[in-house]
C-alpha positions in Angstrom: 0.0 0.0 0.0 1.2 3.5 -0.7 2.2 5.5 2.3 0.1 8.5 3.4 0.9 11.4 1.1 2.7 9.3 -1.5 1.5 9.4 -5.1 -0.3 6.7 -6.9 1.8 4.0 -8.4 1.8 4.3 -12.2 1.5 0.8 -13.8 2.0 0.8 -17.6 -0.5 -1.5 -19.2 1.3 -3.7 -21.7 4.1 -1.1 -21.8 3.1 1.9 -23.9 0.5 0.6 -26.3 -0.4 3.9 -27.8 3.3 4.7 -28.8 4.8 1.2 -29.6 3.6 -2.3 -30.2 2.2 -3.7 -26.9 3.9 -6.3 -24.8 7.3 -5.8 -26.5 10.6 -4.7 -25.1 10.4 -1.4 -27.0 7.0 -0.7 -25.6 8.4 -1.3 -22.1 11.3 1.1 -22.8 8.9 3.9 -24.0 6.9 3.4 -20.7 10.1 3.5 -18.6 11.2 6.7 -20.3 7.8 8.2 -19.7 8.2 7.7 -15.9 6.5 4.3 -15.3 8.3 2.3 -12.6 6.0 -0.7 -13.1 5.3 -2.5 -16.4 2.2 -4.7 -16.6 2.5 -7.6 -19.1 0.9 -10.9 -19.8 2.6 -14.3 -20.0 1.5 -17.5 -21.8 3.4 -20.7 -22.8 4.4 -21.8 -26.2 3.6 -25.4 -27.4 7.0 -26.5 -26.0 6.4 -24.7 -22.6 8.4 -21.5 -23.0 6.7 -18.5 -21.3 6.1 -15.6 -23.8 4.8 -12.1 -23.3 1.5 -11.9 -25.2 -2.0 -10.8 -24.3 -4.2 -12.6 -26.7 -4.7 -16.4 -26.8 -3.7 -16.2 -30.5 -0.9 -14.4 -32.3 -3.2 -13.1 -35.1 -3.8 -9.5 -33.9 -0.3 -8.5 -32.9 1.9 -10.4 -35.2 2.2 -11.6 -38.9 1.4 -15.1 -37.8 -1.8 -17.0 -37.1 -3.0 -19.5 -34.5 -3.1 -20.0 -30.8 0.1 -19.3 -29.0 -0.1 -22.7 -27.3 -0.1 -24.4 -30.7 3.2 -22.8 -31.8 6.7 -23.8 -30.8 9.2 -21.3 -29.4 11.1 -21.6 -32.7 7.9 -20.6 -34.6 7.1 -17.7 -32.2 10.7 -16.3 -32.5 10.2 -15.9 -36.2 7.1 -13.8 -36.0 7.0 -10.0 -36.7 5.3 -8.4 -33.7 5.8 -4.8 -34.8 4.9 -4.1 -38.4 1.1 -4.3 -37.6 1.6 -1.2 -35.4 3.9 0.9 -37.7 6.6 0.2 -40.4 9.3 1.6 -38.1 8.7 -1.4 -35.8 9.1 -4.1 -38.4 11.1 -7.0 -37.1 10.1 -6.5 -33.4 9.8 -9.9 -31.8 7.5 -11.4 -29.1 9.7 -11.4 -26.1 10.1 -14.5 -23.9 9.5 -13.9 -20.3 13.2 -14.5 -19.7 14.1 -11.7 -22.2 11.7 -9.3 -20.6 13.0 -10.0 -17.1 16.6 -9.6 -18.2 15.7 -6.3 -19.9 14.1 -5.0 -16.7 16.9 -6.2 -14.6 19.5 -4.4 -16.7 17.6 -1.2 -17.7 15.4 -0.7 -14.7 11.7 -1.3 -13.7 9.5 -3.7 -12.0 7.0 -6.2 -13.5 3.3 -6.7 -12.7 3.1 -10.1 -14.4 -0.3 -11.4 -15.3 -0.5 -15.2 -15.7 -3.0 -15.1 -18.6 -5.7 -17.7 -18.3 -5.6 -21.1 -16.7 -2.1 -22.6 -16.2 -1.1 -26.0 -14.9 1.2 -26.3 -11.9 4.1 -27.2 -14.2 3.5 -24.1 -16.3 3.4 -21.8 -13.3 6.6 -23.6 -12.1 8.3 -22.6 -15.3 7.3 -19.0 -14.8 8.7 -19.1 -11.3 11.9 -20.7 -12.6 12.4 -17.9 -15.1 11.9 -15.2 -12.4 14.4 -16.8 -10.1 17.0 -17.5 -12.8 16.8 -13.8 -13.8 17.2 -12.8 -10.1 14.0 -10.8 -10.2 12.0 -12.1 -7.3 12.2 -8.8 -5.5 10.9 -6.9 -8.5 8.0 -9.1 -9.7 4.4 -9.0 -8.6 2.2 -11.8 -9.9 -1.5 -11.3 -10.7 -4.1 -13.4 -12.4 -7.9 -13.9 -12.8 -7.2 -17.6 -12.4 -7.3 -18.6 -8.7 -5.6 -22.0 -9.2 -2.7 -20.3 -10.9 -2.3 -18.0 -7.9 -2.5 -20.9 -5.5 0.3 -22.7 -7.5 2.4 -19.5 -7.5 2.1 -19.1 -3.7 2.9 -22.8 -3.2 5.9 -22.6 -5.4 7.2 -19.2 -4.6 5.7 -17.8 -1.4 8.2 -14.9 -1.6 6.3 -13.4 -4.6 3.4 -11.0 -3.8 0.1 -11.9 -5.4 -2.8 -9.9 -6.8 -6.2 -11.2 -7.8 -7.7 -9.6 -10.9 -11.4 -9.0 -10.9 -13.8 -7.4 -13.3 -16.7 -7.9 -10.9 -16.5 -7.8 -7.1 -16.5 -10.9 -5.0 -19.0 -11.1 -2.2 -16.3 -10.8 0.4 -13.0 -9.6 -1.1 -11.4 -9.3 2.3 -12.0 -12.9 3.2 -10.9 -14.1 -0.2 -7.7 -12.0 0.1 -6.9 -13.7 3.4 -7.7 -17.1 2.0 -5.3 -16.6 -1.0 -2.6 -14.7 0.9 -3.1 -11.7 -1.4 -1.0 -8.6 -1.3 -3.4 -6.8 -3.6 -6.9 -6.9 -5.0 -6.7 -5.6 -8.6 -10.1 -4.6 -9.7 -11.7 -3.0 -12.8 -12.6 0.6 -12.4 -16.3 0.1 -13.2 -16.6 -2.7 -10.6 -14.9 -0.6 -7.9 -17.3 2.3 -8.6 -20.2 0.1 -7.4 -18.5 -0.3 -3.9 -15.9 2.4 -3.4 -15.8 1.8 0.3 -14.1 -1.5 -0.4 -10.8 0.3 -0.6 -10.9 1.2 3.0 -12.0 -2.4 4.0 -9.1 -3.9 2.1 -6.6 -1.4 3.4 -7.7 -2.2 7.0 -6.9 -5.8 6.2 -3.5 -4.9 4.8 -4.4 -5.5 1.2 -3.5 -3.0 -1.6 -6.0 -1.9 -4.3 -4.8 -1.4 -7.9 -7.4 -0.4 -10.5 -7.5 -1.1 -14.2 -7.5 0.1 -17.0 -7.9 3.9 -16.3 -7.0 6.4 -19.0 -8.9 9.6 -18.1 -7.7 12.3 -15.7 -11.1 12.7 -14.1 -11.0 9.1 -13.0 -7.3 9.4 -11.9 -8.4 12.3 -9.7 -11.3 10.3 -8.2 -9.2 7.2 -7.6 -6.4 9.3 -6.0 -8.9 10.9 -3.7 -10.4 7.4 -2.9 -6.9 6.3 -1.8 -6.3 3.5 -4.2 -2.6 2.4 -4.4 -1.9 2.1 -8.1 -3.5 2.7 -11.4 -3.0 0.4 -14.5 -3.2 2.6 -17.5 -2.5 2.8 -21.3 -1.3 6.4 -20.7 1.5 5.9 -18.2 3.4 9.0 -19.4 0.4 11.2 -19.1 -0.5 9.8 -15.6 3.1 10.4 -14.5 2.9 14.0 -15.8 -0.5 14.5 -14.1 0.9 13.3 -10.8 4.0 15.5 -11.1 1.7 18.5 -11.7 -0.3 17.8 -8.6 2.8 17.4 -6.4 5.2 19.8 -8.0 
């Protein structure tokens, strides 16, 4: 949770998706240069079990390939162009492996809010944990997911990693669920939180942070800041960083 008087944590959703192809190392770099300390990205396995940074279940929208990511080998994924769809200047940009993204963050700076995208087996979560540990990034990675079993696997395999539960609708008792899952954060959609804003105080009283997604308008940044949420996941990380600087400068 943010300390009293501290600014919101800026969390760059898929890097800087309005300025560079999402979920790529160049997108992460643009977000870093824009002031984001945290990058939010998604991880899914290839057919041969290598974790890659990709949001969709297929590669169709953000690469020149086709098909589900889980049906393609790491060799096939490494050949795909993940940049030309966005702009010609990004032709040849690749889908990063999780290992490559972690290494880039370790060397160039930044922390990772890592979403385990969709249901994962215990072995698949173990591979994610292995990559985080091999890259010596356990102190700079925060794991989140909509998938409760994946979070349970992560906690069992790596209790040192903080966990966040993603929700687009509110649970009946988020505080009880947070205790059950050993959550550090309850990461909720903005529209859902607006139905029960008092939940922020309830979760804070239980020692659980609240991060809100995906919020791109200054009016909502202002409202969430006043509400006391801890972080905002946004497609406009540079603008949010500037907005916060203007309020505190």
